[in-house]
N, C-alpha and C positions, 0 to 999 in steps of 0.2 A: 119496194127493192125486192128481188125474187129470188136473191141468197147471197153468201160472202165467199165469193171463189177466190182460194189462192193459187196462182199460173206459178211454177217454175222451170223454167229453162234456160240453161245458156247462153242461147243464142238468140241476142237482145232483139235483133228485128222480130223474128217472133213472140217474143217475147211481148214486147211491148205495144203488137200486133192484134195480138189477142186479149191484152188489157184495155185499149179501144174498144172493141167492138164487142166482148161481152159489157161493155159499161152498156154502152149502146143500145145493146140488148136487154137490159133493165138489173144488172145484176151489178154489187158491188165490188169490186174486184183488188186483191192485192199482187207482188208479182214480187219474183227473186230470181237469181241466178245462181244460185247454189243450195245444196242440201241445208247447210247451217244456217243461211241466212234464214231459209223458209221455216226450219227451227224456230228461231227466235221471233218472228213473224206469229207462227202458230201457237206459239205460248203466250203471245199477247193480246189477239184481237180473236175476235169468235166467228173459229173460219168454219164452213157448211160441207167447205166441197176444197179437195187439194187436187188441182191437174198437173201431175208433171213427166217431165222428162226421165227416162230411162238411164241413158246414158249422160253422166255430168261428172266432172273434174270432183277428186274428192268422193264423198257418200254418193250413190248413184240413187236413182227413183225407187227401187224394190227396200234400199234402209229405210229410206223417209216414209217408206207405205209402213214396215213397220215400227219406226216412232211415233206415227201418226194412229196405229192402231195399239199401242201401249198405252201412249198418253191417254187421247181420248178416242174411244172406239166407234163411238155414234158418227164421228166424221168418213165422210166417204171420199174414198180416192179412185182417180182416173189415169193411169199411165197413158204416156204418148212415146211412140218409140218407129223409131224409122225400121227396124230389125227387128219385128215381130214374128216370133217363132208358137208354135204351139205350146213349146216347153216353157217359154217365157210366160205368156199368158196366163195356164194349168199355176204355176210358181206363184205368179200375181195373185190370182184368185183366192188359189190357197190362202195365202199370207194375208188377204182380207180386201184385198183390192174389187170395187164397185165394176168396172169396166177397164179395157183398153183400147187404144185409138192408134190408127197407125197413118204414119208420115208420108206423104203429105196428106192434110185433110184441110177441109175448108174449115171456118167458122160455124157457121152454118152445119155442119155432120155432128159439132161438138155440142153447140146449142141445146140439138135435139136430142143428144143425150142425158145434157143435165135437166131438159124439163121432164126425160122421162124416169129422172132419178126425181126430183123433188116429186112429181106426181104420182108417186108410189109410196111416199111418206110423208109424215107434216114435216113441217119446218123444225128445227134444230130451236127449243127452247133455251135462250141465251141471257143471262145475268147482267145488266148495266148498271147495277147498284151499288154504288160506292162505298166502300169499306174501310173501317177505320182501327187503328192500332196505336192506342194514347193519343197524341196528334198526330199520327202520320195517319193521310188519308189516300187512297189509290180504288182504281177500276178494273188493273189489268191483274189476270190470272196469275203472272207471276209472283208480282206482288202479294196478290192474296194466299198463295202457297206459302209463302214468306210468313204472312202474319200468323197464319196456322205453325207450322214450326215452331218460331219463337213463344205462341203461347205454351205449345206442350212443353217446351222447356222453363218458361221463365219461372213458375214455381219451386225450383231445385238451385240448389249449390252449386251448382256444375258453371265452370269457366267458360266464357262464350268470347269466340275473337271472330269481330264482323268489319268483314272487307269489302272493300268498295272506294273507288275515286270518290275527290275530295269533292262537297257539294251534294253526297247523296242522303244526308240525314244519318250519320252513324250516332250520334247524342241525341238524337230522337229515338231512335230504337233501344237504345241502352237506357233513355228515359220509360218509354214503354214498358221495358222488358222488367225493371225496376217496378215500375207501380201494378205489374203484372205476379208480382212475388208475393213472397210471406214477408218481405225484408221493407215492405211501401213505409211502415209507419217511422222506419230509421232513416238516417242520410241516404244520398245518391249525391257523391262526389265526384264532379269533373275532375280533371288535368289533362293537360297537352304534355307531351312530354320532348316537343318538338324546341328545337333551337335553346335549349337553356347548356348550360357551361355543368358538367361532370360535380363537380363540388354542388351545385346550386339547386341540380336535381335530385342528388341524395338528400340536401336540407327540405327541400320541399314534400319528398316523400315520406322520408322516415323520420322527421324531426332534429332535432338537434340537443343538446345539453347547453346548459349555461357554460361559459370560456370556452365550449369546442373550437372557437376561434373567432379573429378580430369580430367586434360589435356585437357575438353572441350573449348578450346583458342578461339572459333570459331563457329558462327551458320551454324550446318550442314544437305543441306536435306537429308533426308530418301527416301528409294526407290518409295515409291509411290507417292511424287512431283517429281521426277525424269522420274516417267511414265505418267506424267499429259497430259490427251490427248491421250493418247497411251493405250498401254497394260501392263501391268506384267504380269511376271507367276510367282508364289510362287509354290518351288517344294519342298517334301517333306513337304507338309503342317501340316502332321500328326506330326511334331513334333515340331510343335510352344504350348507354356505351355499352363494351363488352362487358365491362367491369363491374358494374352496378348489376346487369341481368344473371350476375351468381345472387346478390342480395335482395333480387325479386325473385329468385327460383324459392331460396328461401321460403319467402314469406308465402307463395301458391302452395308449397311443399308440407310447411311448420305454422304457418300461420303466426309466424312471429319473427321478430328482427331485434335491432340497436338500434338506436337513435345514434345520429352523428356525434362523437367524443362517448359516448356511453358504454358501458358494457354488461348492464343489464338486459334480459330480455324481455320487448314485448312484447304479450300476447294481444290477439285480433282476430275478429269474427267478420272477415267479409267475403263479401261474393264478387269474383274480380271478372270483368267487361273490358275486353282489351276491343279497339281499334286499329288497323291500320289500310293505308291504302298502296300499299306495297305488297309483293310477295316474298314473304317471309321466308318460305321454302326455299327460296332465291337465293334470300341474302343468309341462310345455313350454307348452301353449296359455296359463298363467296368470301365465308369466315366471317361474316357481318352480324351474326346473329347463334345464339349459341342451340344446339341441337337437345337439349335437352330441355332447354326452357320451353323452345316451338313448342315438341309434343304435350309441353306442361299445360301452355295455352291453348293449342289446337283440340280441347277436347270437342267440342261443339262449334264447329266453323260454321258461318255463313256468310254468304254473298249478295251481295244491294244490289242490283243490277242497275248499270248507270240508264239514264231518263231517255235515252236515242235510242233504246233498248225494249221502251217500254209505251209507248207514245199515247197509248189509250188514258195513261195518266194526266196528261198535258192539260187536256179540257176541266176536268175535277181539281187538279193544283191549283189552275190559272184562280179557276173560281172560289178556290178556298182562301187563295192569298188578297183575292180582292174584298172578301169580306173580312179578313184579316185586317188589313190596312186600308179600312173604310172611312177610317178618318182622316185621309190625305184628299176625300174626295168633298170634305168641309160638307157632309150631311148629307150628299146628294147619292141615290141608288145608282149606280153604275155597273154596267153588263158589257161585254166582252163584244164587239162587232165579229162578226162574220171573215171579214179579211183580215182583219188582227188575229181571229184564231187562225187562218190557213199560216200567215206569216210564224204562229207558236209552232205548230206544227209541220213546218218545214225546216226547222233551225236545228241543229243539230248536237245542241246543250253541252257543250265540252263544260261547263262549269255545272250544269247537272241541276236540281231541285234548287240550289242555293242561288243561280244562276236568274230561274225562272222567277223568285221571287222577286227578285232586284227589278227584274224587266216590267214583274207587274205594277212597283211603287214607282216607278218611273212614269207609268202610262196614267195608271190614276193621280199624280202629280204631276202631267202636262194636259191631262183631260179637263177639258173646262166646261163637257156636258153630262149627258148621260152615258155615253160610250164608250169604252177604249177602239180608237182607230189606228191602224197601223205608221199614220204618220207620229201618234205617240209610243211606240215603241221601238220604229227602225231608228238606226238599226242595228241587227242584233250581232256583229260579229261578221268577219270574213266568211268563216266558216260556213257553207250552207252546204244541205243534203243535196241538192242537183237532182232531185226528183220531181216530177211533175204527177200530185197526184191527178189518177183518171175518176173516179170515184163520183157520183153525183153530176159530172158535166153532161151538160146537151149540143151537139155539134150540129148543125143542120147544115154547116155550108160545105161539107165533103158527101161524095158517096160512098156505099158500101166497102169496105175494104177486105183484103184478101191477104193468104202469107205470101204471095208471092210479088206483093208490092214494093216500089221501089222503096231505098232508104230515102230519096227524097220529100216523096210522098207521107213517108210518115213524119219528118222533121215538117212539113208544112203543117200537118195538122198538128204538132204537139206545139207549134208557135201558137195558134189558133187557141189550141187550150188556155195555154198559157196568158192569152190577150182577154181570154173571155172570162179565167177567172178575176183580172186585173184592172177589170173595167177599161181596156183599152189603153193602159198606164203604160207606156211603153220600157218605161225605167222599172219598174218593178217588175216587168212580163222577163226581161231580159234578168233582171236579179234572180227570176224563181226559174230560169231555165238553166242557169249560172257560164252564161257569157255576156259580152259587154256590149253596151246601148248599141254599140256603133255598125258592131257583128247581126244585132238582129235588124236595123235600118235594111243593112245589106240584105239580110236572107227573106224580108220583107218586101223590097223590090225583085229580088230574082222569082221570086213565086205571086207575084203580082197582088199583096196583099193589101189590101187598101190601109190608109196613115187615118187615127180619128173614127 
């Protein structure tokens, strides 16, 4: 592998053509249709060079150049433009661009620039080490940065708001924060505020006195009392009714409350971590969440990226779960096969890390040998990424491609790539391409691609 290239262009034909040809030239290639997508890939992949168009919808290539140089100044940027002027070139160089290339150009011309670039500098050292934080593991740069932020604030009493989709591991983050704090020897109380009646929720959080209501036959401490001296995680904090939000605000500000049916204040010393999958600021605007409480909880707000935005973490997480659930394999040493890993990397993971863990458990349960294969984990759900990875493929069936190549030629090449990846299994190739199997057969006949 000669280097990792990120190609950014809003024109699909040019983008895919460059991806295919640069891959055949020995580079590992990622592609994006806009600057925002490119930034997400850049944040989680060890990119060496960004090759980006200048004019794109939304942020342009110069904006992306500035972002790349601010985040990782060692990464080089080559700009593609059909509107090259001296002013544009000078501005690009001043902002740190390595070079620019004028459209239309051949892939050979771009390859020559890339070879010149890599010849004048040593390859960028990238770390593929898996990093851990508590029971969390990650390889992606975005998660490693998040781990560093959490380590910096863990040993404080600051309130932390964890934002992220369901299944991203917010409870494990809270557990790791608590373990890295000075309160680690004290309790960590986990509590979900979802789907509880207001009276039940109030009693669970703050406790109740004997006789406060029917069946209250004794005094009962609430979760805040149980967490005294330690940490409490309030998951789904967005589900707390507005009436109870006032009482929660008092706990946050004064560290005291009254039990249900009580009159004497109860003092506690608790570190508060809240988690939500909804936008609390939007709920404030809708009148469903108190603004004063929002700002008290939003002291340190950290967003956990969904799994689809950090694909580098999928292999290490999958292997982690194989070890965690090794008992399902009956003592056998099991690995994840390359084709099964391809399927894991293609899936968009709407259920995030929780969904991945369940898929690995299923694979271990169905696997009768020492390798998890695609049939042990499929289907992964209807939602698929629809992309066909180009990195690492060897396609000798077609000759050199150019940017003037027709859409039909590109389509034929993508079909060949999918079939090669799937060992000529048409059902899996059609799934990988995001088309019905009958459509794949029709296109194979159209392009004279042999069956089997």
